[in-house]
C-alpha positions in Angstrom: 80.2 92.6 74.6 82.7 90.8 72.5 85.4 89.0 74.6 88.4 88.0 72.5 90.2 85.9 75.1 90.2 84.9 78.7 93.1 84.9 81.1 92.9 82.5 84.0 95.2 83.3 86.9 95.4 81.2 90.1 97.5 80.4 93.1 96.7 76.8 94.1 99.3 74.8 96.1 96.9 71.9 96.8 94.8 72.2 93.6 91.5 73.3 95.1 91.5 76.8 93.7 92.7 75.6 90.3 89.7 73.1 90.2 87.2 75.9 90.9 88.5 78.4 88.4 88.9 75.7 85.7 85.2 74.9 86.3 84.2 78.6 85.8 86.2 78.7 82.6 84.5 75.6 81.3 81.1 77.3 81.9 82.1 80.3 79.9 83.2 77.9 77.1 86.0 80.2 75.8 87.7 79.5 72.5 90.9 81.4 73.5 92.1 80.6 77.1 95.4 81.4 78.7 96.2 79.7 82.0 98.6 81.5 84.4 99.6 79.1 87.2 100.9 81.5 89.8 101.7 78.6 92.2 105.0 78.3 90.2 107.3 81.1 91.3 108.6 81.6 87.8 105.1 82.7 86.7 105.1 85.4 89.3 108.1 87.1 87.6 106.1 87.9 84.5 103.9 91.0 84.7 100.4 90.8 83.3 98.8 93.3 81.0 95.1 93.0 79.9 92.7 95.0 77.8 89.1 95.8 77.6 88.3 93.0 75.2 89.7 90.3 77.5 88.2 88.7 80.6 90.4 88.1 83.6 89.5 85.4 86.2 91.7 85.4 89.3 91.4 82.7 92.0 93.3 82.6 95.3 93.0 80.5 98.5 92.1 82.3 101.7 94.9 82.5 104.3 94.0 83.9 107.7 90.9 85.5 106.1 93.1 87.4 103.6 94.6 87.2 100.2 97.9 85.3 100.5 100.8 87.7 101.1 103.0 85.6 98.8 100.9 86.4 95.8 99.9 90.0 96.6 102.8 91.7 94.9 102.1 90.0 91.6 98.4 90.8 91.8 99.2 94.5 92.5 101.5 94.6 89.5 98.7 93.8 87.0 98.2 96.6 84.4 94.7 96.5 83.1 92.8 98.8 80.8 89.1 98.5 81.8 89.3 94.7 81.9 86.2 92.9 83.0 87.2 90.6 85.8 86.0 87.8 88.1 87.2 87.4 91.7 87.3 84.0 93.2 88.4 82.9 96.7 88.5 79.4 98.1 88.4 78.8 101.8 88.5 75.7 104.1 84.9 75.8 105.4 85.7 78.3 108.2 85.2 81.9 107.0 86.6 84.0 104.1 86.4 87.2 106.2 87.6 90.1 104.0 89.6 88.1 101.3 87.0 88.6 98.6 86.7 92.3 99.2 90.5 92.6 99.3 90.9 90.7 96.0 88.2 92.9 94.4 89.9 96.1 95.7 93.3 95.0 94.4 92.0 94.2 90.9 90.1 97.5 90.8 93.2 99.4 91.7 95.0 97.6 88.8 92.4 99.0 86.3 90.1 96.0 86.2 86.3 96.2 86.4 85.1 93.4 88.7 81.8 92.1 87.3 81.3 88.9 89.4 82.8 87.2 92.4 82.5 83.9 94.2 83.6 82.3 97.5 84.0 78.5 97.2 84.9 75.7 99.6 88.1 73.7 99.3 89.5 71.0 101.6 91.4 72.8 104.3 95.2 72.6 104.2 95.2 71.2 107.7 92.7 68.5 107.0 93.9 64.9 107.6 92.5 61.5 108.3 92.6 62.3 112.0 91.0 65.8 111.7 89.0 65.9 108.4 88.0 69.5 107.3 85.9 69.9 104.2 87.3 66.6 102.8 87.0 66.3 99.0 85.9 69.8 98.4 85.4 71.1 95.9 83.2 68.2 95.1 81.1 67.4 92.0 78.4 69.7 93.2 80.8 72.6 93.8 82.3 72.2 90.3 78.8 72.0 88.8 78.1 75.4 90.5 81.3 76.8 89.3 80.4 75.9 85.7 76.9 77.4 86.1 78.6 80.5 87.5 80.7 80.7 84.3 77.6 80.4 82.2 76.0 83.2 84.1 79.1 85.4 83.6 78.9 84.7 79.8 75.2 85.7 79.8 76.1 89.0 81.5 78.9 89.7 79.0 76.6 88.9 76.0 74.0 91.3 77.4 76.1 94.4 77.6 77.7 96.5 74.8 80.8 97.7 76.6 82.7 97.5 79.9 81.3 100.8 81.1 77.9 99.2 81.3 79.1 96.9 84.2 77.6 98.1 87.4 79.2 98.3 90.9 79.9 94.9 92.4 79.1 94.5 96.1 80.8 91.7 98.1 81.0 91.0 101.8 83.9 92.3 103.9 85.3 95.2 105.9 87.9 97.8 105.5 90.4 98.1 107.1 90.8 94.4 106.4 90.8 92.1 109.4 93.2 89.3 110.1 97.0 89.1 109.7 98.9 88.7 106.5 102.0 87.2 108.2 101.7 83.5 108.6 103.0 81.3 111.3 106.7 80.7 111.6 106.5 77.2 113.1 108.2 73.8 112.8 105.1 71.7 112.2 106.0 69.0 109.6 107.1 65.5 110.7 109.0 63.3 108.2 109.1 59.6 109.0 111.5 56.8 108.0 109.4 56.0 104.9 110.7 59.1 103.1 112.9 58.0 100.2 114.0 61.5 99.1 111.9 61.4 95.9 111.8 65.2 96.0 108.2 65.5 95.0 107.6 67.6 98.0 110.3 70.1 97.0 108.9 70.3 93.5 105.4 71.1 94.6 106.4 73.6 97.3 105.3 77.0 95.9 107.9 79.0 97.9 111.0 76.8 97.7 110.9 76.1 101.4 112.1 72.4 101.1 115.7 71.5 100.4 116.2 69.9 97.0 119.1 67.9 98.4 117.5 66.8 101.7 113.7 67.0 101.8 113.7 66.7 105.6 115.2 70.2 105.7 112.5 72.9 105.7 113.0 76.7 105.8 110.4 77.7 108.3 110.6 81.4 107.4 109.7 80.6 103.8 107.0 78.0 104.6 103.4 79.3 104.2 101.8 76.2 105.9 100.0 75.3 102.6 100.7 71.6 103.3 101.1 70.9 99.6 104.2 68.7 100.5 102.1 66.6 102.9 99.2 66.1 100.5 101.4 65.2 97.6 103.7 62.8 99.3 103.2 59.4 97.5 104.4 57.5 100.6 102.5 59.5 103.2 105.7 60.1 105.0 105.0 63.7 105.9 102.4 64.6 108.6 101.5 67.5 110.9 103.4 67.4 114.2 101.6 67.9 117.6 101.8 71.6 118.2 100.0 74.8 117.1 99.0 73.6 113.6 97.8 70.3 114.9 95.8 72.1 117.6 94.3 74.4 114.9 93.2 71.4 112.9 91.4 70.0 115.9 89.6 73.3 116.5 88.6 73.5 112.8 87.4 69.9 112.7 85.3 70.5 115.9 83.9 74.0 115.2 83.3 73.9 111.5 81.6 70.6 110.7 78.6 72.2 109.1 78.9 72.0 105.3 79.0 75.4 103.7 78.1 76.2 100.1 79.5 78.6 97.6 78.4 82.2 97.7 78.1 84.0 94.4 77.9 87.7 93.6 77.1 89.6 90.4 
């Protein structure tokens, strides 16, 4: 099957999902590649249309075992015409529950034809020096597997004549989907005196929850607890306060120490 171009869409506040989908794209070795960074709110304002001779790769992080609510509306607005697609979720070494099935179902409803899917590991948003959770993931081995996954996808595309030759894709998950889509509304970020108001945190926040005038001010209702502001602070002046999020990080560090590996489906 001749693929004229690849569209690569990802929501990746801390860069882990982006690293994985970029690895997959390298494995496919596409000559025409369009990146759609959905972490930037402006990108979510542009609807996407795709055709049968394009390949769509979509990557999202797993939030509470689900596709992030903040990106669902854009995903559901995709207008595809039998577009072969790849579904990728990245989770913090706990479980991905029904997120992969949910992403597959959304893309199918859009008119896509899912042909492959993968669940990869990324450093958890709540990971810190005190409570490390999948630190450094995706690592070199993960990216190598993502690239090999891309090569396998290319082989499958080369082996079929048209999109209607793509068989049903089975991925783990249950419907109705488990877990909650509403995230915590909690004051969990501490800002110490080292903060010099450089505003990098406000720039990387994917939902505009941090004031551009005073980065100590955080809109808790907008915040999606992605911790991009904490991980990108050059002075390490932002940390997780003691409370529900800190307690969750301790549980994750304690219960999910065993290193998990990517799971791939064709």
